[in-house]
N, C-alpha and C positions, 0 to 999 in steps of 0.2 A: 725299145718301146717309143721311138720317135714318132711324131705325127699321130698322136693318139686322137686328136680332133678329127682328122681325115678318116681314120679307121672307124670311129664311132659314127660319124656322119654317113659313111657308106653302109654300115650295118643298118642304121635307122632307115635310110632310103630304100634299101632292099626289102626290109620287112614291111614298111608302110606303102611301098609302091609309088612313092612320090618324093621329090627333094624336100629336105627340111626347110621350112620357111624362115628359120633363124640361123644365125652364125653360132659356131661352137668354138670356145677356147678351153683347152684342156689344161690339166695340172703341169704338163711338160711345156707350156707356153705355145704349143701349136694351135693354129686357127684354121677353120674351114667353114665355108658357107658364103651366102650372098653378102657382098660389101654393103655397108650402110644399114643392114638389118640389126635389130636388137641382138645382143650376144648372150647366149646361155653359157655361163662360166662354170666349168666343172673343176672345183678347186682341189678335190681329193678323190683318189680312186675308190675310197670307201663308198662314195655315192653309187658307183656301179654295183658294188656288193649289195647295197640296199635293194637295188632294182632286181638283182639276180634272185634274192631270197623273198622279195615281195614285189613282183612285177606290177607296173601300173601306177595308179594315183598315190597309193599309200607309200610306196617306195620312194617316189619323187618327193612327196611331202616330207618324209623323214629326212631326206637329204637336204631339202630347203631349210627346214627348221634347225638342223644341225650346222647350217652354214657351209655345207659341202658343195652346194650349187647356188648360183645367184644369177641375176640378170643385170647386164649393163645396157643402158639405153632406156627407152620408154617401157616401163613395166606393163602398162595397159596394152600397148601394141604387142609386146611379146606374148602376153597371156591370150590375147585375141587370136594371134597367129597359131598358137599351140592348142587352143581350146578344142578344136575338132579332133586332135590327135590324142588328147589326154582326158579333158574334163567333160566331154560330152558322150562318153560311151553309153550305149543303151538306147540311143535314138535311132529311128528308122534310117536316117541319112547315113549313120555310121556302119550299118550292117555290111554293105559291100566292102567298105574299107577293112573291117575286121576279118571278113572272109578272105580277102586278098592277103592279109597278114598271115592267116593260118595256112594258106596255100604256100606262101613264101617260106614258111618254116620247114616245109617238106623238101625244099630244094637243097641239094648237097652244098651249094655255095653259101647258103644261109646258115646251115648247120656248122659249116667251117667258120663262118664269121662269128657265130655264137661261141664257138670254142675259143676264138681269138678274144672275145669279150671276157671270157673267164680268165684268160691270161692277163689281159689289161687290168682286170679288177683286183688281182693279187690274191692274197690268202683267202681261200673259200670258207670264211667263217662269218656267220650272220652278225652284223653289227647290232649292238644294243639300241633300242629305240631312244630318241631324245627324252629327257626327263619331263618335257612339257606334254608328252602324250598321255592321255587318260587311259588307264588300264581297261581292257575289255570287260564290260560288265556281264554278269550272268544272272539268271533268274528272270522272273516276270518283268516286263517293261512297265514303267510308270507306276510303281508302287510309291507310297509316300517317302520311304527311305531312299529309294533309287532316284526319284526326282530331285530330292534335296541334295544328293551327292552331285547330280549332273549340274544343277544350278550353281552349286558351290564351285565346281571346276571352272565354270565360265565367269561368274561374277565376283568371286572372292579373289580377284587378281590384285586388288589394291585400288582404293578410291583415288589415290593420287594419279595412278596410271590412267584411269578413266577420265579424270579432269583434263589431262593432256589431249586425249583423243576426242572427247565429246565437246569440250569447251565449256563455258560458263553455264549453259543451259542444263547440262547433265541429263540429257534426254537420249536414251539409247533406242531409238526407233525412227522410222522414216519421218523426216520433216515435211513441211507443206510450203512450197516455194511459190509465193504470189508473183515473184519475179526472179529470173536467174541471177540478177544482180543483188539480191537480198543477201544478208549475212546468214550464217548458219543459226545464230541465236535468234534472229528475226523469224526465220523459217520454222524453228522449233516452237517459238511462242505462238506463231500463227496456227501451227498444227494443234497445239493444246487448246487454243481458243476455238478452233473449228469444232473440235470434239465437244467442248462445253456447249456450243450453240446447237450442234446436232442433238445433244441430249436434252436441250431446253432446260438447263439448270437454272434454278431460282433459289433465292435466299431461304435458308431454313431447311432445304431438302437434304437428303442423306445419300451420299455417293459411295459406292464400293469401287476401289481401284485395284483390280486384280493384276498382280505382277507390277507393283508400283515403282520398282526401281529405286532411284535416289529421292523420290518424293516430288518430282517436278509437277506432275499432273495434279497431285493433291494440293500442292501449294497454289497453283494457278487457279484451280476451281474454288478453293476456300477464299483466297484473297480477292479474286475478281467477281465471283458469283455468290459468295456468302454461304456456301454449302458446308455441311459437316461431312468429313471424309474419313473413311477407314481404308488405309492402304495396306496391302498384304504382299509380302515377298518371302522367298525361301532363303535369301542371302542375309546372313548376319551383318556383313559389312555394309550392305545397302541400307539395312534397317537403321544401323547406328548413324550412318551419314544422314539419312532422311530425318531422323529424330532431331539431330543437331540443327539441321536447316529449319525445321519447323519451330524449334525453340528460338532460334535467332530471329525468325520472322514474327515472333509473338503470336503464333497461331496454334499453340498447344491445346487451346480449348476447343478448336474446331477440327484438328487432325490427329488421328491416331495411326501410327505405323506399327504393324505387327509382323513377326516372323510366323507365318501361317500359310498353310495350303488352302486353296479354294474349297477343298472337300471338308475342311475343318471349321468353316464359317457357319455359325448357327444363330447369329443375332440379327436376323432379318426382321422386317422387310427393309429394302432399300428403294429409293425412288429411281435410281439410275446406277448402272454399272459400266465402267470403262475397262476394257481388256486390251491393252496396247502392246503388241509385240510379245504376247505371252502364250497365245494359243498354240504356237509352233512347238511348244514344249509338251503339250498335252498328249499327243500321240493318237494314232488311229483307233487303238483299242479302247481308249478312254474318252474319245470326243463326245460320244452320246451322253456319257455321264457328266462331262463338263457342261454341255449345253443344258441338260436337265437341271443341274445344280444351280446354274446362274438363273434359269427361269424361275426356280423355286425361291431364290433369294430376292427377287423383285416383287414389289407389290403389284396388284392389277393396274395396268396402265403404265407400269415402269418401263424404262428404256435401256437397251444394251447397245453399246458401240464396241464392236469387235474389229480390231485393227490387226490384220494377219497377213503374213507372207503366203503366197500360193505358188504352186508349180503348175506346169502344163499337164493336162490329163494324158494318160497313156492308153493305148489300145487294150493292153492287158494290165489292169491295175495291180494284179497280184505280183507283177514283175518289178514293182517299185522297190528300190532299196535305198537306204540312207547313204549319202555321199561319205566315203571313207575318211577323207581329210576332215570334213566338218565334224563327223562323229567322234573322231579320236582326238581332235585338237581344239575344236571350237565349241560346238553344242552337242555333247553326248546325248544320245537318244532323241535328238530333235527330229521331227518329221513334218514334211510339207504335204498339203492336200490341195487338189484343185478347188477353186472358189465355188464351183457348182456343188461339190460335196459339202462344203462348209454351210452354204445356204440351206441345202437339203436337211442337214442334221439339226440346224437351228430350228427349221420348220417342224421337223419330227419331234422336237422337244416342246413345241407349243408356241414358239415365237411367230409373230407376223413380221416378215422381212419387208421393210419399207423403202430401203435405199441401199444400193451398192455403188461405191465410188472407187474406180481403179486409179491408183496414183503411182504406177510403176516408175515412170520417169523421175518422180520426186525422190525415190530411194536412190537412184543412180547419182543424182546431185548430192544427196546426203552423204553417201559413202565416199564420194570423191573428196568431199570437204573433210571427212574424218581421216582419210589417207593423208591429205595435205597437212592436217594437224599433227599426225604421227610423224611424218617425215620432217616437219619443221622442228619437232622436239625429240629427234631420234635418240640422241645421247641420253637425255633425261629419261626417256621411256625405257631404254635398256637398263639404266641404273635402277629404276623403280620396279622392274620386273626381272626379266632375263633377256639375253640376246635372242634366244629361241622364241620366247613369248612375243616379243616385238615383231619378229619375222612372221609368226603365225598371223598376227593381226594385219600386217601389211598385205600378205598374200590373200587372206580370206576377204578382206574388205575390197581390194582392187578387183579380184576375180568376181565378187558379188556385184560390184558396180557394172561390170560388163554383162553379167547375166541379166540384170534388170534392163540394161540398154538394148540387149539383143532379144528381149521377150522370152528368155528361157525361164524366168520366174517373174512374178508380179507381186503386188501388195494391194490390198483392198480394205476399205472401211465399210463394214456392214452394219447398218442401223436396223435394229429389230425391237419390237414392242411386245410386251406381255399383255396383249389386247384382252380386256375383260369380256365377259359374256354379252354385255350390251353392245359391243362392237365399236365403242368410242375410243379411238386410238390416242386422242389428245394431241395429234399432229396437225399442222396447218393444211388447208386445202391446196395452197400453192406449193408446188414441188420445190424442195431445197430452199425454203425460206431463210435458212441460216446464212445464206450468202449475202443477205442484206440488199 
């Protein structure tokens, strides 16, 4: 079985109809591919068995999480080179490539190569998925129970782990970079303050922070703007951490952190609502309900700031499917929608949408900062979680940074008002006065 790398590269090139853009090093120490390119290291034949039994993205993800494949060299460059082959299936540009791959599989030489792959892979038994993989859920999407389980899978990893990745700000959403030279903490502070200014928060007002995380938005709004805040999360670990921070800041009289779903909040009205990086968990089937519930929780004239990741629209929206790697390892049941649909559903709920700000490039900078934090504290991150969990985070954050940079996904802040019958929105005549 000498020269496994050459054999694998030949098979991949025949199926894909083009040379592989990365170098391969196999478990037998053989190498093949362009010199100087990032190297895809296949440490164990088990990785091939994963691909045999689960071809495509999920099989590769399982091998990555298990440590059976790795990348030497620039991870971002490797992912960028491989993205069109693996992570961008389903786009119009990929259809010719997929068609060519299917035609190639009909060729006798490709079938022979596939048989050789079976030989290289060893015992034809499907490997067990890594422990970090969430079990496939069944039943209706986005029930109260299922949403709580999904949130727990992602957020109840350990607060110490999140401290390493997110840094002192403990904000797990896109920062706002006034300058590329700013620190992550400065950019997260500026994002929180921008939201407060967009909402025109004033002392004595009441703010609902939906998906409050570890309490950073609540703390900033209460400390800097004198508002009273109710923060809600479905994560027990986040809530405990947030309450501790609130107590240490001496703001327990202004901030309440609850383990509660937005559908269970009944102590309205609120002057303002912030929903930062939470609506991605709501789902297509529940979004109209989400928008209507938030509208009902606001007093007339109240404002909503909805900060949400968006995907590009599809010609056939019914063809949209959740990314397998993200669904099983990162955000179970998470769904992305085009920003146009989000705006439309907020309007259908009765909101007047007053401003949409696209901050896509800001998320790429944020993710790269998180990856740098993780890599700088790698051994500690592994100790606090598992090697597989740390690998999940490194892969998903690096791949996501590239997706934002290449305009495959975006992120938008939508400011909306529950405008009263009088039509008085309470917003300034000058557009975007919050910029100062």
